[in-house]
ROVEXBA-516702 format. One record per residue (C-alpha): residue in one letter; x negated, y negated, z negated. Coordinates in steps of 0.1 Angstrom, whole numbers, plus 5000, padded with zeros to 4 digits. Layout:
residues N
<site residuo="a" px="X" py="Y" pz="Z"/>
...
END
This chain:
residues 151
<site residuo="m" px="3699" py="1002" pz="7977"/>
<site residuo="e" px="3710" py="0967" pz="7982"/>
<site residuo="y" px="3741" py="0954" pz="7964"/>
<site residuo="e" px="3757" py="0923" pz="7951"/>
<site residuo="i" px="3775" py="0916" pz="7918"/>
<site residuo="v" px="3812" py="0907" pz="7923"/>
<site residuo="n" px="3842" py="0901" pz="7900"/>
<site residuo="i" px="3873" py="0921" pz="7909"/>
<site residuo="t" px="3908" py="0913" pz="7898"/>
<site residuo="e" px="3930" py="0942" pz="7887"/>
<site residuo="k" px="3944" py="0963" pz="7916"/>
<site residuo="l" px="3975" py="0986" pz="7916"/>
<site residuo="l" px="3969" py="1019" pz="7934"/>
<site residuo="v" px="3993" py="1047" pz="7943"/>
<site residuo="g" px="3983" py="1081" pz="7957"/>
<site residuo="v" px="3974" py="1117" pz="7950"/>
<site residuo="g" px="3949" py="1128" pz="7925"/>
<site residuo="a" px="3931" py="1155" pz="7905"/>
<site residuo="r" px="3906" py="1159" pz="7876"/>
<site residuo="t" px="3872" py="1174" pz="7884"/>
<site residuo="n" px="3835" py="1169" pz="7877"/>
<site residuo="n" px="3804" py="1168" pz="7899"/>
<site residuo="q" px="3790" py="1201" pz="7885"/>
<site residuo="s" px="3821" py="1220" pz="7896"/>
<site residuo="p" px="3814" py="1244" pz="7926"/>
<site residuo="n" px="3848" py="1233" pz="7940"/>
<site residuo="v" px="3844" py="1195" pz="7937"/>
<site residuo="t" px="3841" py="1190" pz="7975"/>
<site residuo="q" px="3872" py="1212" pz="7981"/>
<site residuo="i" px="3891" py="1193" pz="7954"/>
<site residuo="i" px="3884" py="1159" pz="7968"/>
<site residuo="g" px="3887" py="1170" pz="8004"/>
<site residuo="g" px="3920" py="1186" pz="7996"/>
<site residuo="l" px="3933" py="1152" pz="7983"/>
<site residuo="w" px="3923" py="1136" pz="8016"/>
<site residuo="q" px="3940" py="1164" pz="8035"/>
<site residuo="q" px="3971" py="1160" pz="8013"/>
<site residuo="l" px="3973" py="1123" pz="8018"/>
<site residuo="f" px="3967" py="1123" pz="8056"/>
<site residuo="g" px="3974" py="1158" pz="8067"/>
<site residuo="e" px="4008" py="1159" pz="8051"/>
<site residuo="n" px="4014" py="1123" pz="8063"/>
<site residuo="l" px="4020" py="1111" pz="8027"/>
<site residuo="y" px="4000" py="1080" pz="8036"/>
<site residuo="l" px="4028" py="1069" pz="8058"/>
<site residuo="t" px="4054" py="1071" pz="8030"/>
<site residuo="i" px="4036" py="1048" pz="8006"/>
<site residuo="n" px="4057" py="1017" pz="8002"/>
<site residuo="q" px="4045" py="0981" pz="7997"/>
<site residuo="k" px="4009" py="0986" pz="8009"/>
<site residuo="k" px="3988" py="0955" pz="8007"/>
<site residuo="d" px="3970" py="0965" pz="8039"/>
<site residuo="d" px="3961" py="0996" pz="8060"/>
<site residuo="t" px="3930" py="1005" pz="8041"/>
<site residuo="t" px="3924" py="1035" pz="8018"/>
<site residuo="i" px="3909" py="1036" pz="7984"/>
<site residuo="c" px="3893" py="1065" pz="7965"/>
<site residuo="l" px="3892" py="1058" pz="7928"/>
<site residuo="y" px="3871" py="1075" pz="7901"/>
<site residuo="d" px="3882" py="1067" pz="7865"/>
<site residuo="h" px="3888" py="1082" pz="7831"/>
<site residuo="y" px="3853" py="1094" pz="7829"/>
<site residuo="e" px="3847" py="1118" pz="7800"/>
<site residuo="a" px="3813" py="1103" pz="7795"/>
<site residuo="d" px="3792" py="1095" pz="7826"/>
<site residuo="w" px="3788" py="1110" pz="7861"/>
<site residuo="t" px="3780" py="1144" pz="7847"/>
<site residuo="g" px="3814" py="1149" pz="7829"/>
<site residuo="d" px="3850" py="1152" pz="7839"/>
<site residuo="y" px="3867" py="1123" pz="7857"/>
<site residuo="d" px="3900" py="1116" pz="7875"/>
<site residuo="v" px="3899" py="1111" pz="7913"/>
<site residuo="t" px="3928" py="1093" pz="7930"/>
<site residuo="i" px="3931" py="1087" pz="7968"/>
<site residuo="g" px="3957" py="1063" pz="7980"/>
<site residuo="c" px="3965" py="1027" pz="7988"/>
<site residuo="e" px="3966" py="0994" pz="7970"/>
<site residuo="v" px="4002" py="0983" pz="7967"/>
<site residuo="n" px="4021" py="0952" pz="7956"/>
<site residuo="t" px="4045" py="0971" pz="7934"/>
<site residuo="i" px="4051" py="1007" pz="7923"/>
<site residuo="e" px="4087" py="1003" pz="7933"/>
<site residuo="g" px="4096" py="1030" pz="7958"/>
<site residuo="n" px="4064" py="1049" pz="7950"/>
<site residuo="e" px="4076" py="1068" pz="7919"/>
<site residuo="a" px="4066" py="1102" pz="7935"/>
<site residuo="y" px="4029" py="1092" pz="7934"/>
<site residuo="i" px="4002" py="1089" pz="7908"/>
<site residuo="v" px="3999" py="1053" pz="7897"/>
<site residuo="k" px="3966" py="1039" pz="7887"/>
<site residuo="h" px="3952" py="1004" pz="7878"/>
<site residuo="i" px="3918" py="0996" pz="7890"/>
<site residuo="q" px="3904" py="0976" pz="7862"/>
<site residuo="a" px="3894" py="0940" pz="7866"/>
<site residuo="g" px="3858" py="0932" pz="7859"/>
<site residuo="r" px="3822" py="0931" pz="7871"/>
<site residuo="y" px="3812" py="0955" pz="7899"/>
<site residuo="a" px="3781" py="0963" pz="7919"/>
<site residuo="k" px="3793" py="0962" pz="7955"/>
<site residuo="f" px="3775" py="0983" pz="7981"/>
<site residuo="i" px="3784" py="0983" pz="8019"/>
<site residuo="l" px="3780" py="1016" pz="8038"/>
<site residuo="k" px="3783" py="1020" pz="8075"/>
<site residuo="g" px="3781" py="1052" pz="8096"/>
<site residuo="d" px="3796" py="1087" pz="8095"/>
<site residuo="m" px="3816" py="1088" pz="8063"/>
<site residuo="n" px="3808" py="1125" pz="8058"/>
<site residuo="q" px="3771" py="1117" pz="8057"/>
<site residuo="v" px="3769" py="1082" pz="8041"/>
<site residuo="v" px="3792" py="1088" pz="8012"/>
<site residuo="p" px="3775" py="1118" pz="7997"/>
<site residuo="m" px="3741" py="1103" pz="8004"/>
<site residuo="f" px="3752" py="1071" pz="7985"/>
<site residuo="w" px="3764" py="1090" pz="7954"/>
<site residuo="n" px="3732" py="1110" pz="7953"/>
<site residuo="k" px="3711" py="1079" pz="7954"/>
<site residuo="l" px="3734" py="1061" pz="7929"/>
<site residuo="w" px="3730" py="1088" pz="7903"/>
<site residuo="q" px="3693" py="1083" pz="7904"/>
<site residuo="m" px="3695" py="1045" pz="7899"/>
<site residuo="k" px="3684" py="1035" pz="7865"/>
<site residuo="e" px="3687" py="0997" pz="7867"/>
<site residuo="l" px="3725" py="0996" pz="7870"/>
<site residuo="q" px="3742" py="0993" pz="7836"/>
<site residuo="r" px="3773" py="1013" pz="7846"/>
<site residuo="s" px="3804" py="1010" pz="7824"/>
<site residuo="y" px="3822" py="1041" pz="7839"/>
<site residuo="k" px="3855" py="1023" pz="7836"/>
<site residuo="s" px="3865" py="1026" pz="7873"/>
<site residuo="d" px="3845" py="1031" pz="7904"/>
<site residuo="f" px="3860" py="1031" pz="7939"/>
<site residuo="e" px="3854" py="1035" pz="7976"/>
<site residuo="h" px="3873" py="1011" pz="7998"/>
<site residuo="y" px="3876" py="1024" pz="8033"/>
<site residuo="i" px="3879" py="0994" pz="8055"/>
<site residuo="n" px="3886" py="1013" pz="8087"/>
<site residuo="n" px="3897" py="1049" pz="8095"/>
<site residuo="d" px="3870" py="1057" pz="8120"/>
<site residuo="v" px="3852" py="1087" pz="8105"/>
<site residuo="q" px="3821" py="1085" pz="8126"/>
<site residuo="n" px="3818" py="1047" pz="8125"/>
<site residuo="s" px="3832" py="1039" pz="8091"/>
<site residuo="e" px="3827" py="1008" pz="8070"/>
<site residuo="i" px="3831" py="1016" pz="8033"/>
<site residuo="h" px="3827" py="0992" pz="8004"/>
<site residuo="m" px="3816" py="1009" pz="7972"/>
<site residuo="y" px="3824" py="0993" pz="7939"/>
<site residuo="i" px="3806" py="1005" pz="7908"/>
<site residuo="s" px="3819" py="0991" pz="7875"/>
<site residuo="i" px="3791" py="0976" pz="7854"/>
<site residuo="e" px="3786" py="0961" pz="7819"/>
END
């Protein structure tokens, strides 16, 4: 998989979240439920001070690596948490990231990406914060920038 190394400044994210792990038989339902909560219940529309109209799915607070528990938060980058007190607030850590660009049906390209990433040995992952940045909201023709924190 092709990627570039980029430096990211800290980002402020507000949204909905849960704790899970990739071995859980319910991981797909947990993450899918967060998407449903954010968009199905129109919570996305009530987030204040959005930087733009994109969506971010953040993975952080890893217990160890991709095989342990982690937090998942789906929401929006905001300028301030003011007016967003009802949501989970997260800081996407500044640092070095491997950036991958995915295009296609998000229900296919995202799981395929993660399965390939877990097999990559050359990336020195730091497991500080990884995130999916959904550039558009077209499920079948999506553009998603994947950021994987590295040492």
